[in-house]
C-alpha positions as CSV (number, residue, x, y, z in Angstrom):
1,X,117.9,106.0,98.7
2,X,116.6,103.7,101.6
3,X,112.5,102.4,100.3
4,X,110.8,104.7,102.6
5,X,111.9,107.7,101.1
6,X,111.1,106.8,97.4
7,X,108.0,106.7,98.6
8,X,107.9,109.2,100.2
9,X,109.7,111.8,98.0
10,X,110.6,111.1,94.8
11,X,112.9,112.7,93.0
12,X,111.4,115.0,90.9
13,X,111.4,113.6,87.1
14,X,110.2,110.1,88.8
15,X,107.2,111.7,91.0
16,X,107.0,113.7,87.3
17,X,106.8,110.9,85.6
18,X,104.3,108.6,87.4
19,X,101.8,111.7,88.0
20,X,101.9,111.9,83.7
21,X,102.1,108.0,83.4
22,X,98.5,108.5,85.8
23,X,96.9,111.5,84.8
24,X,96.7,109.2,81.7
25,X,95.6,106.2,82.7
26,X,93.1,108.1,83.7
27,X,92.1,110.2,80.4
28,X,92.8,106.5,78.5
29,X,89.7,105.7,81.4
30,X,87.5,108.2,81.0
31,X,87.5,108.2,77.3
32,X,86.4,105.2,77.7
33,X,83.3,105.9,79.2
34,X,85.1,103.9,82.1
35,X,84.6,104.3,86.3
36,X,86.4,104.0,88.5
37,X,84.3,101.5,90.2
38,X,84.5,99.3,86.9
39,X,87.3,98.4,86.7
40,X,88.5,98.1,90.4
41,X,86.3,95.1,89.3
42,X,87.7,94.5,85.8
43,X,90.8,94.5,87.8
44,X,90.3,93.0,90.7
45,X,91.9,96.2,92.9
46,X,89.9,98.5,95.4
47,X,89.3,102.5,94.4
48,X,90.8,104.3,95.9
49,X,93.5,101.9,94.1
50,X,93.3,102.9,90.6
51,X,92.2,106.7,92.0
52,X,95.8,106.2,93.5
53,X,97.4,105.1,90.2
54,X,95.3,108.1,87.9
55,X,97.3,110.8,91.1
56,X,100.5,109.1,90.6
57,X,101.4,107.6,94.0
58,X,104.1,106.4,93.8
59,X,103.8,103.4,96.5
60,X,101.2,102.1,93.8
61,X,102.7,98.5,92.9
62,X,103.8,98.5,88.7
63,X,100.9,95.5,88.8
64,X,98.5,97.6,88.4
65,X,99.8,100.2,86.6
66,X,99.7,97.0,84.0
67,X,96.9,95.6,84.5
68,X,95.1,99.2,83.9
69,X,97.7,99.0,80.4
70,X,96.3,95.9,79.9
71,X,92.3,96.8,80.3
72,X,92.6,99.5,77.9
73,X,94.3,97.0,75.7
74,X,98.0,99.4,75.6
75,X,100.1,96.9,77.3
76,X,102.2,96.4,74.2
77,X,103.5,99.5,75.4
78,X,105.1,97.7,79.4
79,X,106.8,95.9,77.0
80,X,109.1,99.1,75.4
81,X,110.4,100.8,78.6
82,X,113.6,99.9,78.4
83,X,114.4,98.2,75.2
84,X,118.3,98.1,74.8
85,X,117.9,98.7,71.8
86,X,116.8,101.9,72.2
87,X,118.7,102.9,75.5
88,X,120.8,104.9,73.6
89,X,123.2,105.5,77.0
90,X,123.4,102.0,77.0
91,X,124.4,101.9,73.3
92,X,127.7,104.4,73.8
93,X,129.5,103.0,76.7
94,X,128.6,99.2,75.1
95,X,130.6,101.3,72.6
96,X,133.3,102.3,74.8
97,X,133.9,98.5,76.1
98,X,133.5,97.5,72.6
99,X,137.1,95.4,71.0
100,X,139.2,98.5,68.1
101,X,141.3,95.4,67.7
102,X,141.5,91.7,67.2
103,X,144.1,89.3,68.2
104,X,146.3,87.5,66.9
105,X,145.7,84.2,67.0
106,X,147.8,82.5,69.5
107,X,149.5,78.5,68.2
108,X,148.2,75.4,70.2
109,X,150.5,74.0,72.7
110,X,149.4,69.9,72.0
111,X,152.1,69.3,74.7
112,X,150.1,67.6,78.0
């Protein structure tokens, strides 16, 4: 998939996840009684960019999402997104590649 295509027509699951994240960030901002202008100034972005993030616009930088999470005291959640210890599919695939039997040790050859 070309980059431009991902930004204009992302897969449905990606679009839905971004919109949910944006809505959740908007809820966090409103619960803290922070305006768009205040949060934009706090993280060094424009009000428009914050609005785009809250709408889940695919071209919004992940740094904006991370900065918003940080400013709301929620950035620790970001670190667990791709935690390999909770990746059920990755763990399953890794277990399929693990050895089932040990190899017998080979005698060392000291003939130089």
